[in-house]
C-alpha positions in Angstrom: 64.5 160.1 29.1 65.3 160.8 32.2 65.0 163.8 34.0 62.1 164.0 36.5 60.5 166.1 38.8 57.4 165.1 39.6 56.3 168.4 38.3 55.6 166.7 34.8 52.9 165.1 36.9 51.4 168.7 36.7 50.9 168.7 33.6 49.2 165.3 34.2 47.0 167.0 36.6 46.3 169.5 34.3 45.4 167.0 31.7 43.5 164.8 33.4 41.7 167.9 35.3 39.8 165.5 38.1 38.9 166.2 41.5 40.3 163.6 42.9 44.2 164.2 42.0 43.8 167.7 43.5 45.4 166.8 47.0 48.5 165.3 44.9 48.5 168.8 42.5 49.2 170.3 46.1 52.0 168.6 47.4 53.5 168.8 44.1 53.4 172.7 44.0 54.9 172.4 47.6 58.3 170.4 46.2 58.4 172.7 43.4 58.6 175.7 45.5 61.4 173.6 47.3 63.2 173.0 44.7 62.8 176.8 43.0 66.4 178.0 44.2 68.1 175.0 42.5 66.1 175.2 39.6 67.7 178.4 38.5 71.1 177.7 39.9 73.5 176.0 38.2 76.3 175.9 40.9 73.6 175.4 44.0 72.5 172.5 42.1 75.4 170.8 42.2 76.6 171.9 45.6 76.8 169.2 48.0 75.3 170.8 50.6 72.0 170.5 48.6 72.1 167.0 47.5 69.7 165.8 50.4 67.1 168.5 49.7 66.9 168.0 46.2 66.9 164.2 46.2 64.4 164.2 48.9 61.7 166.2 46.8 62.7 164.2 43.5 62.1 161.4 45.6 58.4 162.7 46.7 57.7 163.6 43.8 58.3 160.3 42.2 56.5 158.6 44.7 53.0 160.9 44.3 53.3 160.2 40.6 52.6 156.7 41.1 49.2 157.5 42.9 48.2 158.2 39.2 49.9 155.7 37.3 46.8 153.9 36.6 46.0 156.8 33.9 46.3 155.1 30.7 46.7 158.4 28.4 48.3 161.8 29.2 47.2 164.1 26.5 49.5 167.4 26.7 51.0 169.9 24.0 49.3 167.8 21.1 51.1 164.6 22.0 50.1 162.1 24.0 52.3 160.5 26.6 51.5 157.1 28.1 51.8 156.7 31.5 54.4 153.6 32.0 56.7 156.2 29.8 56.2 159.0 32.1 56.8 156.8 35.2 60.3 155.4 33.4 61.1 159.5 32.9 60.3 160.2 36.8 62.5 157.1 38.3 65.1 157.2 35.5 65.3 161.1 37.0 66.8 160.2 40.1 68.6 158.1 38.8 70.3 160.7 36.7 70.6 162.7 39.8 72.0 160.5 42.1 74.8 159.1 39.9 76.8 162.5 39.3 75.5 164.1 36.0 74.4 167.2 37.8 74.4 169.4 35.5 72.6 167.2 32.6 69.9 166.2 35.4 69.9 169.9 36.1 68.8 170.2 32.3 66.5 167.7 32.0 64.4 169.1 34.9 64.0 172.5 34.1 62.9 171.3 30.4 60.9 168.6 31.8 59.3 171.0 33.9 59.0 173.6 30.6 57.5 170.4 28.4 54.4 169.6 31.4 53.8 173.2 31.6 52.8 173.3 28.2 49.6 172.2 28.8 48.8 175.7 29.7 50.1 176.3 26.4 47.2 175.5 24.1 48.7 177.2 21.2 52.3 178.4 20.3 50.8 182.1 21.0 50.3 181.6 24.6 51.7 182.5 27.4 50.5 180.2 30.6 48.7 182.1 33.5 49.9 179.5 36.2 51.1 182.1 39.2 54.3 180.7 40.3 55.2 184.3 41.7 53.7 184.5 45.0 55.6 187.0 47.2 56.7 184.2 49.7 58.6 182.3 47.1 60.1 185.7 44.8 64.0 184.9 43.8 65.8 188.1 44.6 68.0 188.4 41.8 65.3 189.4 38.3 67.6 187.3 36.4 66.9 184.2 38.4 63.2 185.0 38.7 63.3 185.0 34.6 64.4 182.0 34.4 62.1 180.3 36.5 59.2 182.3 35.2 60.3 181.3 31.4 60.9 177.7 32.7 56.9 177.1 33.7 56.5 178.8 30.4 54.7 182.1 32.1 56.4 184.3 29.2 54.4 187.3 29.8 56.1 188.0 33.1 59.5 186.5 32.2 60.1 188.8 29.2 60.0 192.4 30.7 62.7 190.7 33.6 65.2 189.5 31.0 64.8 192.7 29.4 65.8 194.2 33.0 68.7 192.3 32.9 69.9 193.5 29.1 69.2 197.5 29.8 70.7 197.7 32.9 73.9 195.8 32.8 76.8 196.4 34.1 75.4 198.3 37.0 72.7 195.5 37.9 75.7 193.0 38.1 74.3 190.3 36.1 77.0 188.1 34.4 77.6 188.3 31.0 77.0 184.2 30.2 73.6 185.5 31.8 73.1 188.1 29.6 73.4 185.6 26.7 71.1 183.4 27.9 68.6 186.4 28.2 68.9 187.1 24.9 68.2 183.6 23.6 65.4 183.1 25.8 63.9 186.6 24.2 64.3 185.1 20.5 62.8 181.9 21.5 60.0 183.7 23.1 59.4 186.0 19.8 60.0 183.2 17.6 58.4 180.2 18.7 55.9 181.5 20.6 54.8 185.0 19.3 55.7 184.0 15.9 56.9 188.2 15.4 59.9 188.8 13.9 59.5 192.5 13.5 58.5 192.3 17.7 61.9 190.9 18.1 63.4 193.4 16.0 62.0 196.0 17.8 62.7 194.4 21.3 66.6 193.9 20.2 66.3 197.8 19.4 65.9 198.3 22.7 68.0 196.5 24.2 70.6 198.0 21.5 70.6 201.3 23.5 72.5 199.9 25.9 76.1 201.3 25.1 77.4 199.2 28.0 76.6 195.7 26.8 79.8 193.6 25.9 81.4 193.4 22.5 80.1 189.9 21.8 76.2 190.5 22.9 76.4 193.7 20.8 77.6 191.3 17.7 74.6 188.8 18.6 72.3 191.1 18.9 73.2 192.6 15.2 73.2 189.3 13.5 69.7 188.2 14.9 68.2 191.8 14.0 69.8 190.9 10.4 68.3 186.9 10.5 65.2 188.5 11.8 64.8 190.8 8.8 65.7 188.1 6.1 63.0 185.7 7.9 60.3 187.9 8.0 60.0 187.8 4.1 59.1 184.3 4.8 56.0 183.1 6.9 54.2 180.8 8.8 52.6 177.6 6.9 49.8 176.1 8.3 48.4 172.9 7.0 45.2 171.1 6.9 44.8 168.0 8.2 45.0 165.8 4.7 48.3 167.9 3.9 50.9 165.3 5.1 53.0 165.5 2.0 52.9 169.4 2.2 54.2 169.2 5.9 57.0 166.2 4.9 58.3 168.5 2.3 58.3 171.6 4.6 60.4 169.8 7.5 62.9 168.0 4.8 63.4 171.0 3.1 63.8 173.4 6.3 66.3 170.7 7.7 67.8 169.2 4.4 71.3 170.0 5.4 71.0 169.3 9.0 69.5 165.7 8.1 72.5 164.8 5.7 75.0 165.5 9.2 75.6 169.3 7.7 75.6 171.7 10.9 76.0 175.3 10.9 74.7 177.3 13.7 74.4 180.9 12.5 71.7 183.3 13.4 69.7 182.7 10.8 69.8 179.0 11.1 68.9 179.5 14.6 65.6 181.5 14.2 64.8 178.9 11.0 65.0 175.7 14.0 62.5 177.7 15.7 60.2 178.6 13.0 60.5 175.3 11.9 59.4 173.5 15.4 56.5 176.1 15.8 55.0 175.1 12.5 55.1 171.4 13.2 54.4 171.9 17.0 51.4 173.6 16.0 50.4 170.9 13.0 50.7 168.2 16.0 48.3 170.1 18.4 46.2 170.4 15.8 45.7 166.8 14.9 47.4 164.9 17.4 46.3 161.6 15.8 48.2 161.9 12.5 49.7 159.1 11.1 52.7 161.5 10.5 52.8 162.0 14.4 56.2 160.0 14.5 58.3 161.7 12.0 57.0 164.9 13.6 58.4 163.6 16.9 61.6 162.9 15.2 62.1 166.4 13.3 60.9 168.4 16.6 63.7 166.3 18.6 65.9 167.0 15.8 65.3 170.9 16.1 65.3 170.6 19.7 68.5 169.1 19.8 70.7 171.3 17.3 69.2 174.6 19.1 72.2 176.0 21.5 70.9 174.9 24.4 70.9 178.5 26.1 68.1 179.3 23.7 65.4 177.3 26.2 64.7 173.9 27.8 63.2 171.2 25.6 63.0 167.0 25.9 64.0 165.8 22.6 64.2 162.1 24.7 60.8 162.1 25.1 59.5 162.7 21.9 62.8 160.3 20.6 61.1 157.8 23.2 57.3 157.7 22.2 58.7 157.4 18.6 60.3 153.9 19.9 57.9 152.5 22.0 54.7 153.9 20.4 55.1 153.8 16.9 57.7 151.4 17.0 56.7 149.7 13.6 57.2 153.2 11.9 59.8 153.4 9.0 61.2 156.4 11.1 62.0 154.4 14.8 65.2 153.3 14.2 66.5 157.0 13.5 64.7 157.7 16.4 66.1 154.6 18.4 69.8 156.0 17.1 69.0 159.7 18.0 67.9 158.5 21.4 71.0 155.9 22.0 73.0 158.8 21.0 71.5 161.6 23.8 71.6 158.7 26.3 75.1 158.3 25.9 75.7 161.6 26.5 73.9 162.1 29.5 76.5 159.0 31.0 79.6 160.5 29.4 82.2 162.0 31.5 85.9 162.7 31.4 86.4 158.9 32.6 84.4 157.9 29.7 81.3 156.1 29.5 79.4 154.6 32.4 75.7 153.3 31.6 73.7 152.0 34.4 72.7 148.9 34.6 69.1 149.8 34.3 69.5 152.6 31.6 71.5 149.8 29.2 68.7 146.9 29.5 66.1 149.8 28.7 68.2 150.6 25.5 68.8 147.0 24.7 64.9 146.3 24.6 64.1 148.9 22.7 67.1 147.7 20.3 65.4 143.8 20.0 62.1 145.6 19.4 63.2 147.9 16.8 65.0 144.6 15.2 62.3 142.5 15.1 60.3 144.6 13.8 62.6 146.3 11.0 65.2 143.5 10.4 61.9 141.2 9.5 60.7 143.2 6.8 63.9 144.0 5.4 
């Protein structure tokens, strides 16, 4: 739903691979570098003195996106995103930023950046080689630079920096909250991307050697190591295109409690979510036209919404929106709509209550009517 950074269009550019969009990509890159210091800092992004800079960059990206809005379909990361949906995303991003929900806006900015850059990550085990690390734009703090590299999915360069953060504490002056984030990013990388539980355990062993880590981080590492050892006994299954029943059984088995409304975030569940998402994501990448697609979009959004937000940046709203708009007739569409409504409402909820902008209300009403017309009639 909302977050826009026209960087999303970078994903578009990557997928289209047409010479005529090259000038737009160059302009997008310039805006990425303008936003880079704010992307990695909650405080800088929220600071009123930076409003004009951030707002102008987002607007320029939104305007640039219109230049290629004539494209019918954009393929990225195993699912098709229509030009119409992308344009909505970009324009709604500006709205979210300007209406004051900057924390959520930044979350979605990072999420969108990560999702669109996945066009450089053809399989879950890949790390993008797209180079955003030019010296002129290098951030001075290792954690900040690691955050940006992680967001653009350059894991090979980000993970060593996260290790510097964990292994060099407290001399490096890293905030304890950032230690937790660094740890969560590493977990995502080893499970969701590399599918390597042993590699995770080995890496955590190295971090554990730092006896100066805060007790809660030490406890977290111990829990993750134990969970990793347990889950390492199970594989990452791979399914053929015609094994849709098996895919459904796998997802519903691994998300059984959550689909029934029972939630418990433990180290083992955290790793299980990542493994389940990795399996589903790979299947969708391999068979993007599967009839199981709307259900997979729902399951993926379910996994990513329930994960600790420190772990990684996702865009569950995009999955859900695609499910509703392009697979309205699917039996899962009403469930996708409910999840989407919950996320949208949360985005515009503050201490004074829920304040949905008129445009967002109209969008939700349109989606509700679309789903009701089909599914109420079929009852």
